[in-house]
matplotlib code that plots the C-alpha trace (Angstrom):
import matplotlib.pyplot as plt

x = [123.2, 120.2, 120.7, 118.2, 118.2, 115.3, 115.5, 112.8, 113.2, 111.1, 109.5, 111.2, 113.2, 116.4, 116.4, 116.3, 120.1, 120.5, 118.1, 119.9, 123.4, 122.2, 120.9, 124.2, 126.2, 124.1, 124.2, 127.8, 128.9, 126.8, 129.1, 126.4, 127.4, 127.2, 124.0, 122.3, 123.2, 121.9, 118.7, 117.9, 118.8, 116.5, 113.6, 114.1, 114.2, 110.9, 109.3, 110.3, 109.3, 105.9, 105.6, 106.6, 104.2, 101.2, 101.1, 100.9, 99.0, 98.2, 101.3, 104.8, 105.1, 107.7, 108.9, 110.3, 112.8, 113.5, 116.3, 116.8, 119.6, 119.6, 122.2, 122.1, 118.5, 117.8, 114.3, 113.4, 110.2, 109.2, 106.4, 104.4, 101.5, 99.8, 96.5, 97.2, 95.9, 92.2, 92.7, 96.2, 95.6, 94.8, 97.8, 100.1, 99.0, 101.7, 101.0, 98.2, 98.6, 96.3, 97.7, 97.1, 97.3, 100.9, 103.9, 103.7, 104.3, 102.5, 105.5, 106.8, 105.6, 106.5, 110.0, 110.2, 108.9, 111.5, 114.5, 113.5, 112.8, 109.5, 107.4, 104.3, 102.1, 99.6, 97.7, 98.3, 96.2, 97.7, 99.2, 101.1, 103.8, 105.9, 107.9, 110.7, 113.0, 116.2, 118.5, 122.2, 123.7, 127.1, 127.6, 130.7, 129.1]
y = [86.5, 87.5, 89.0, 90.2, 92.0, 93.0, 95.5, 96.5, 99.6, 102.2, 104.7, 107.8, 110.5, 109.5, 106.2, 107.7, 108.1, 104.5, 103.3, 105.4, 104.2, 100.5, 100.8, 102.3, 99.6, 96.8, 97.9, 98.9, 95.7, 96.8, 99.8, 102.4, 105.9, 108.7, 110.0, 106.5, 106.1, 109.5, 108.9, 105.7, 107.3, 110.2, 107.9, 105.9, 109.1, 110.2, 106.8, 106.5, 110.1, 109.3, 106.4, 108.6, 111.5, 109.5, 105.8, 106.2, 109.3, 108.3, 106.3, 105.4, 102.2, 100.3, 100.4, 97.4, 98.0, 95.1, 95.5, 92.9, 93.1, 90.8, 91.5, 95.3, 95.9, 97.1, 96.6, 98.4, 97.9, 100.2, 98.5, 99.8, 98.5, 101.8, 103.3, 102.8, 105.3, 105.4, 106.9, 105.9, 107.5, 110.8, 110.5, 110.0, 113.4, 116.0, 118.6, 116.6, 116.4, 114.8, 117.3, 120.8, 122.5, 121.4, 122.4, 119.5, 119.9, 116.8, 115.8, 112.7, 110.2, 112.5, 112.7, 108.9, 108.6, 111.1, 109.3, 105.7, 103.8, 102.5, 102.8, 100.9, 101.9, 99.5, 98.9, 95.6, 94.1, 96.3, 99.4, 100.3, 98.9, 101.2, 99.2, 101.0, 99.7, 101.2, 99.8, 100.4, 101.5, 99.9, 97.2, 95.8, 92.4]
z = [44.9, 47.0, 50.5, 53.0, 56.4, 58.6, 61.3, 63.8, 65.9, 67.8, 65.6, 66.9, 65.1, 66.9, 65.0, 61.5, 61.3, 62.4, 59.6, 57.0, 58.1, 58.3, 54.7, 53.5, 55.2, 53.9, 50.3, 50.2, 48.4, 45.4, 45.1, 44.6, 43.5, 46.1, 44.4, 44.4, 48.0, 48.9, 47.0, 48.9, 52.3, 51.5, 50.6, 53.8, 55.8, 54.3, 54.8, 58.4, 59.1, 57.7, 60.2, 63.1, 62.2, 60.9, 61.9, 65.7, 66.5, 70.2, 71.0, 69.9, 67.9, 65.9, 62.4, 60.5, 57.6, 55.3, 52.7, 50.0, 47.4, 44.3, 41.7, 41.2, 42.6, 46.1, 47.5, 50.7, 52.7, 55.5, 57.6, 60.5, 62.6, 62.9, 61.6, 57.9, 55.2, 54.3, 50.8, 49.5, 46.1, 47.7, 50.1, 47.0, 45.6, 45.9, 48.6, 50.2, 54.0, 56.5, 59.1, 57.5, 60.9, 61.3, 59.3, 56.9, 53.1, 51.9, 49.8, 51.5, 48.9, 46.1, 47.4, 47.7, 44.1, 42.9, 44.4, 43.8, 40.6, 41.9, 45.1, 46.1, 49.1, 50.5, 53.7, 55.5, 58.1, 60.8, 59.3, 56.1, 53.9, 51.7, 49.1, 47.3, 44.5, 43.2, 40.5, 41.0, 37.7, 38.2, 40.8, 42.5, 42.8]

ax = plt.figure().add_subplot(projection="3d")
ax.plot(x, y, z, "-o")
ax.set_aspect("equal")
plt.show()
């Protein structure tokens, strides 16, 4: 059975725990392992942190997180209406950061790729969409 939830919240650090916990609560019926759950929560943490740091340089905007489950597959989209990324291929390169004067490691997308089965990053008309997919090994559904 397919199920979807969409959440929109202010892109501030205080809302990252909310997003992580909402994800965990929503996918609980799939009976993910602790490692699978932690992987997805870490990837969401990185995606939302990227929105906070990069998407809205002059203001505070919103982030939308859409989670879809179908059988044993979890799809997570993190969407912003910020400035987007001029060179996505370069941004996906490990250790690349657009803010070298700050304490940024340039590993956000690399971390997401390491914890999820698949990620896709694309500009939309107003901002960026990060799509992430994780297959749950054993499911309770």
